[in-house]
C-alpha positions in Angstrom: 13.8 -10.2 16.7 13.2 -7.2 14.5 16.0 -5.6 12.5 16.4 -1.8 13.1 15.6 -1.2 9.4 12.3 -3.1 9.8 9.3 -0.7 9.7 5.6 -1.6 10.1 3.3 1.4 9.6 -0.6 1.4 9.5 -3.0 4.3 9.5 -6.7 4.8 8.7 -7.7 7.6 6.3 -11.0 9.2 5.4 -12.8 7.9 2.3 -11.8 11.0 0.3 -8.1 10.6 1.2 -8.2 6.9 0.2 -9.9 7.8 -3.1 -7.2 10.3 -3.8 -4.4 7.9 -3.0 -5.9 5.1 -5.0 -6.5 7.3 -8.0 -2.9 8.4 -8.0 -1.8 4.8 -7.6 -4.0 3.6 -10.4 -2.6 6.3 -12.8 0.9 5.4 -12.0 0.3 1.6 -12.5 -1.5 2.2 -15.7 1.4 4.3 -17.0 4.0 1.8 -15.7 5.5 4.5 -13.5 6.9 4.4 -10.0 5.0 6.4 -7.4 5.4 7.9 -3.9 2.9 7.6 -1.2 2.9 8.8 2.4 1.5 6.5 5.1 1.4 8.0 8.7 4.1 10.4 7.7 6.4 7.7 6.3 7.3 8.5 2.7 7.3 5.3 0.6 8.8 5.0 -2.8 7.1 2.2 -4.9 8.8 1.2 -8.1 6.9 0.4 -11.3 7.8 -3.3 -11.1 5.6 -4.4 -8.2 3.6 -7.5 -7.4 0.0 -6.8 -6.2 -2.0 -9.2 -4.2 -5.6 -9.0 -2.9 -6.3 -10.8 0.5 -9.7 -11.4 1.8 -10.4 -12.6 5.4 -13.8 -13.4 6.9 -14.7 -14.4 10.5 -18.2 -14.7 12.0 -18.5 -10.9 12.7 -15.9 -9.2 10.5 -14.6 -9.1 7.0 -11.3 -7.6 5.7 -9.9 -6.8 2.3 -6.2 -5.9 1.9 -4.3 -4.8 -1.1 -0.6 -5.7 -0.7 2.2 -4.3 -2.9 5.6 -6.2 -2.8 8.9 -5.4 -4.4 12.5 -6.1 -3.8 14.6 -3.5 -2.0 17.5 -2.2 -4.1 
């Protein structure tokens, strides 16, 4: 059962929008700064202390690469 505070948001973006988001993200990570990102209208605050994981899945007809950011809620 999901808690009312649980949120799961996913949205596809154009290549140019992704480039912009990734560039801002990379700049923030490089400077050890927190950043904010909007996904499907949901504003997300990501602290500077974050664990980043790359996940790769492959099936017979599809491949998927995910970049996952995790941090503790304060």
